[in-house]
Structures are given as C-alpha cells and as structure tokens.
N, C-alpha and C positions, 0 to 999 in steps of 0.2 A: 895058696893052698894048706890046709893043715892038714897033719900028720897025726900017727900017733905018738902021742908023749907032748901034745902041742905045739908043735913048732912047725913055723910055714917053712913052707919051698921054697925058694927066691927065684924060682922058673916062671912061676903065677904071675909072680909082676912083671917080672921084663917079657913076660908075652901079652902081658894087656897093654900094658905099655908102648910094645912093637905093632898092634892090632890097632891102635892107636894112629902110631905115624903113620902107621900105612896106608890108613885113611885117609889121608889130608888134613885132619885137624890135627892140632895143638893141644896137648892136654890141660894148658890153663884155660882158652878158650873156651873146653868143652866144659869144665868145670865154671864159669862163669855164665856159662848160656844155661844151665842147668839153675843155678839159683838167681839170677834175673829175671823178673816177668817181662811180656812184651810191650811194648810203646802202644797208647792208645791213639785211635785216631783223630782226628780235630773236627770232623763232623760232628761226633759222637760227644765230643767236649761241649759243644757249640748247644748241641740237644740236652744232653743233661742240667746248664746253666738257664738254660728257658724254662725248665720244668721247673727247675727250682724258682726261678721267680714269677713265675706262673702262679704255685701255691702259696710263697709268701703273702703275693699281692691279695691272693682268694679271702685268706685267713684274714689280713688285717682288714679287707672289707666287709668279711663279716662281722667283726669286733667292732668295726666303724656304726654300721647297722644298728645292731642290739642297743651297743649306746646312743643312738639316736631314738630309738625308739623309747628309751627308760627317760630322757628327756621330753619326750613329746606326754607321756605318760603324767610325767609330775605335773607337764605345766597344764593341761587337761584339767587334773583332780582341782590345780588352785585355782583356774579360772570359774570349777564347779561352786568352787567356798567361796566365792567372792561374798560378799556381804552388799544386800540390794542397797543398804545407803551409799556405798560407793561410786553406787552406779548411775549417773545422770540423764535426763534425757530434754529438753528443751527447759532447762534449768530447774528442773524439780526431779527430785530422786523417785525411783519406782516404790521404795519404801511408803514416800506420802501418799502415792497414789492407792496401793494396797491398802495401809493402814494407818490412816492421821491419827492427829494425837487424838486421844478420849476426850482433854479438855475441849476442842475444838468442835466437835459433834453437835448439833442442835438437839434436843430431845424431841422427834416426832409426834402429832398433833395425832391425837385415838381421841375415839366418842364423838360427840356432837360437830366439835370444833375441826373436824380431818378435814374438811374441805373448805378450810380459809383458804388454801395457798389456790383451791382454783376457783375461785369465788370472780378472778380478772379476764380468766379464758373466753368468756361469752361475752364479755365487752358491758358496756356502760351505755345507759340512757338521759338524753336533757329533755324536761318536758315543761309546760308551765301549766296552771290548774289559776283557772277564775271563775267565779261566779256570777253572773245576770240576775239581781234582786229582781228587776220589772220586767223581763221576760219570762224568768222562772227558767234559768238555761245554765247549764254547768259547761263550760268554754271551756277546750282541752286543746292545748297546742304541743304538736310532736315536733321538736326543732332539731335534736340531730341525734348521733349516735356518734361512737367512736371503742376502735378495739375490738369488734365483733369478730367471732371466730369464724373462718373459712372454712365453710362446707363445700364446695366446687374442688374440682379433681387441678383446678389450675391456684389454688391457692389465695381466692377470693371467693366473693359471695353475691346474692342482687337483693339485699334487700327492701322489706317493705315492712311498714307496722302494722298492725291491726286491733283498734281500737273498741274495747265495748265495755259496757256496765253491768257487772253477775248483782242480782242473778237471771237477767235479762240476753241471752247471749245473741238476740234474734236480730237487734238493731246494732248493728257494729259498724266501723268506718275501718277502710284499709287507706295507708296515703300510696304515691307512687312507687313503683322497682325502681330503683340506682343502681345500674346495672355495674357489677363487677370493682367493686369498692369496701372497703371495713370500717370505711368513716362517713357514712353517707350526710346529707345537710338536708331534713325535709322542708321545714317551716313550713307545715299548714295544721291548720286548726277544725278544730270539728266541736258541735253542739249537741248536748244533748238535754232535752226538757224533760227535766227531774224538779219538782215540787222540793222544796228546800228544806222542808221539817221530813222527807222519804231519804235525805243523800244517806244519812247517817248507818242505814241500814243497806248500803250498796258499796261494792268495790272495784275500782275501776282496775281495770288490767289491760295492758299495753306490752301486747307480744309482739315480738321481730323474727320473720319468718323470711327465709329464703327462697327465692322464688324459683321453680323451676317446669319450664316451658309442659315437657316429657313424661313427668310424674309427679306426686302429690309435692308439696311445698315440705319443708323440714323447716320445722321449728327451731332456732339460736337458743333464744331463751325470753323470758319476760319481766314486766316489773308491777307485780301488785300494791295497789294503794286503798288503805280502806279508808273510805270517806271521814269515817267518824273520827278518827288522828288529826282531819286534814282543817287547818283555822281558813276558813274562807273569809273571814272580815276582809284580807286581803291578797293580790295576789302571791303565786306562790312561783318558785323559780327553781327547779333542784335536778342534779343528778344520782342516778340510781344505779344500781350495780343489776346486770342481768340476774335473773336464777333459772334455774333448769326448769321447764314448762311441765307441769303433772301430763298425765295421759289425756287424752279428750273422753270426757265420760259419755258423749253422744252416742250415740248407734249411729255403726257406719254404714252410710245409703250405698254407696257404691263411687265410681270413676267414670267420667265418659272423655274421649278423646274424639276431637271433629276438626275441619280444616275448613276456615273463611277464605274466600277468595272473591274479588272484587274488581271490574271492568270499567273505568269511569268512561271509555269512549264510547262500550256499550252500553251501560248503564243495568250490568246482571253482576247480582252474588247469586254464588254457589257455597252452597253447603253441607260436605260430605262426613256424614257421619261415618267414621272407622271402624270402633267398638269401644266394649265400657269390661270394666274389668270389677271384682269381688260384691257383688252387687246385693243388697238385700236379699235373706231369704223371703220368699212370698207363698211360696205352696209348702204343703203337709209337709212332702216327701223332702224338704229339704233345698229345694231347687225355684226356680221360676220360669216364667214363661215371656222375657222382655223382648219389648219395640219398642221405638222412639216416634214419638210425633215433634215434628218440627212445625211452629207456627213465627207469623211471621206480624211482629206487630206494628201499631203507629198510631200514635195517639193515645197507647194502652188498648187499642183493640184489635183483636184478632185478623188480620185480612185474609193472610193465607193458610195452606194447611198442609202439611205432607206428612209423610209417616213409612217408615222400615218395612220391612218384613220381620212376620214372629220367627225368634230364635228359641226351640223347646229345648226344654231340661236344662239349662245354663246359666251359670252366675257371671259368665265372661264370654258372651257373646260378641261375635266376630261379624261386621254389617259391610263395609265398602262400599257405602251408596250415597249416591251423589242428587240433589234437588235444586233446582235453578230458582231466582226469583227476580223479577225486574224490577229496579229500584232506582229510578235518577240520581243523578248525582245531586240536588238542589234535595232530597229526601236522605240520602244516605243517612245525615247525622240525626237524622227523626225519628231514624223507623229502629225495631229493635227486634230482637232473634232468642227464641225461646223454645229450648228443647225438652223436652219430658219423658223419662226414662216412666214405661208400664207394663204392668204385668198381665199378662193375656189371660183372661179366667171363658173360658167355652159355658159355662153355665150360669156363672155371674156376671157382676159390674167387674171391669179390668181397672186394675188400683194402680196407682200413682207412686213410683219407688221413690222418685226425688226428680230434681228440675234444675235446669241452670239456662241464665238469661245472658246474651253477650249486646254491646250496644253500647250508642254515646251517653245514656241513661243510667246503664248496669256501672255497677261496682266492681272494684275489688280487679279479678282475675279476666271478667265478665267485658270491662273496662279496656285491660292491659288489650286482650286480645282484636277484639276490636281495632282502637288505635293500630296494633301494629298492621292489621291489616289495609288501613287505609295507607298507613307509612309505605308500604308494601305489594303496588298495584298488579293484580296480573299474576300475581305468583299465592300459589296455598300458603295461606300458615296455620299447621297444626298446633293444639297445644291440649295438653289434658286438665279436666275440671272436676273438682269433687260436686258430687250429686247435696242438693240442699232440700230440706224438704220443701214439700210443694206450696206451703201458706207463707213463706218466710221471704219478705220484703224488704230489702235495704232502702233505708232514708236517705234522703239528699245532703250531703254535705251542706256544713253553715257556710254563708258569703263570706 
C-alpha cells in the first residue's frame, strides 16, 4: 500500500502472502497458473487436423480440375484446326474429295453436245437391212438389243420393238415381248412392200418399248434410218445407239381395259369389258357418251355381237360387264375378238372412237394378250390396250 510520500507499507505485502498461504496455495503455483494457458483435449486436436486436411484436399482438387479444363480446351482447339489434308479415309483425304486439283477436272460439255454422256443410257439396237428387187420388198431384221434402260421397279424391262416406215405409221410390225431382260435377242424379220424408187423418201423407225399389261407401254428409245442414206446394193448389218423417242404427234384416242378367259373343256370364251380412260372428246361440250361393241370374228366375218351399256357425259367410263361366246377348242386359233368404242348420238349416227383386235391373227399387244389367255386356261387375264383408228389394219409378218 502506498502512503503519502511514495513509500509502501510493508504490512500490505505480508498480508497478501499470508492470505495466499492461508488459502492453501503456494505463491509460485499461483503465479504459474496465471501465466500458463489451459491444456487442449485430444479430440479437439483430431478435429482440427481433419478439417485442415479436408481444406487442403479441396484446394488441390479444384486446382487439378481447372488445369484439366485448360488442357481439354487447348486439345479441342487443336483438333478443330487440323487441316483436311491430314485426315485420311479409305486411302483418300477429305481435301481430295471436297476440292480436287483443278488440273484433274474435265470441262463439262455444253450446248448441243451436252447429252453425249447420256447417249449410252438408253441402250443400243442391232438390225439388218436388205432389199429384194424381184419382189420389191424391203427386208428388215430386228436381231438384238443390249444395255437397255430399266423402266420397271425391279430394275428390268419387258422390251419389244415396233417397226414402221414413215410417213406411213399405220403399217407397222411388232416383235415378241421378252420378259425381264435388258439384253433381249429378237431374231425376227419383217417385209415392207415398197417400190425401190420410193424408198429414198422413206424413214425406217425401230422403236423399243417396255411392255406393261396394266398401263400404256413406255418408249425406251428408237433408231431412225433415212433410207436415202443406205446403200441397198448389199445387205446391211449395223449397231445403232437408241435416241429418245419424240412425242407421238397422232391424236390420242384413249385406252381400254378388258380381260379374256377361256375354258377349254367347256369351249367357252368370256370377255369382260372393265373400263376405258382418256377417250377422245366427240361431243360439243367436250365429253362423250361411250359404249363398247364386242364382235366375234371367224374367217374375217362377224359371227356374234354384244354391246355394253351407254355411259353418259364421261371420257373415263367404268363398265365391268361380261360377255360369253361359245368357241370350240379346234376353232380358238381361228377366231378373233374385236372391241370398238363408240360415241352414242341420239339424233345422228353413232361415231366410232377407236378399235382393238385380239386373236391369233392379230399383232402386237392383241396377239400377246391372246397368247397369255391360252397359256393360262380358266384364268381371266386383264390388260390395257391403246385404241387405234377403226380403219387401221396390221399386215401379216414376213415368213
């Protein structure tokens, strides 16, 4: 304790020590306890170490991911900048496919010669020509064709050849149909009776068609031979490339669909007139009143006659009418069926639109339809036919 004059009282320190000793504590121990902190428990130390380790691990993991992202970004940029020349596929680089050398490119044809690369797509035809001066006949041989264009869905065609001498398109011949082939062998000969002095003004047309039973036959291509350019002093054997056939200038008369069925045991021939389409307009109003006459001919004479009902104001009539004729087996090769489509006129004469003939003596599609009927007895065989002018007559083929 301090008193006036800055001196301490000695009794104060003694009393303090005595109080400490009386409390059972040594003075040194008391001083040590005040200056030394309390001891940390073991579980607290373990917690502090674990938390510190987790923090260090989290920091290291974040740094690692950041570094990996930088590496991946650099790698993707490097891949994006790879030149096409360095990427190979099947032995060729993409740069060769996308941008070949300019020197290797060939100039594309233009103008009239632009179709040069396409001229082989239709195929070609081999034929022979000869002239018989004694009989005054031009002999035409249709030998074979190869590489024809495929017009059917199955990647093939059913080709046949139509032959005629312009300007007369009514007298024409047709070869047999060869099924599912692009390289048919025909081997057929035809004769046109034409004086030699008139041949110079004629053009021989050999048109190749794809036969279709249920629609119009499609033209594959044709060969035109001006007879003025042919030396008939000796036989001619040649190959010619098919050219695209021009559109027919003749007015379309329409098409008719009918089926044939023959039962040999009963000697019964059934003709079912199914329908017609795209008939020629005969009335002033731009329509027609069509009906069909069905004649059975024997020896060129009409022996039986049937007719359908009249369909008013239509160019696409539907009939589905059946007619039966008695034809013995020994007469089936001697008869012919003729179907004529007429336009009904109440006040005037009924006018014929077109005609179709089928039978052993018929030609082209008519002969094929008849042959298919005989090859499939008791089974109706349906087929579309293009109508021809009523006065058209097909000459018999050369023997």
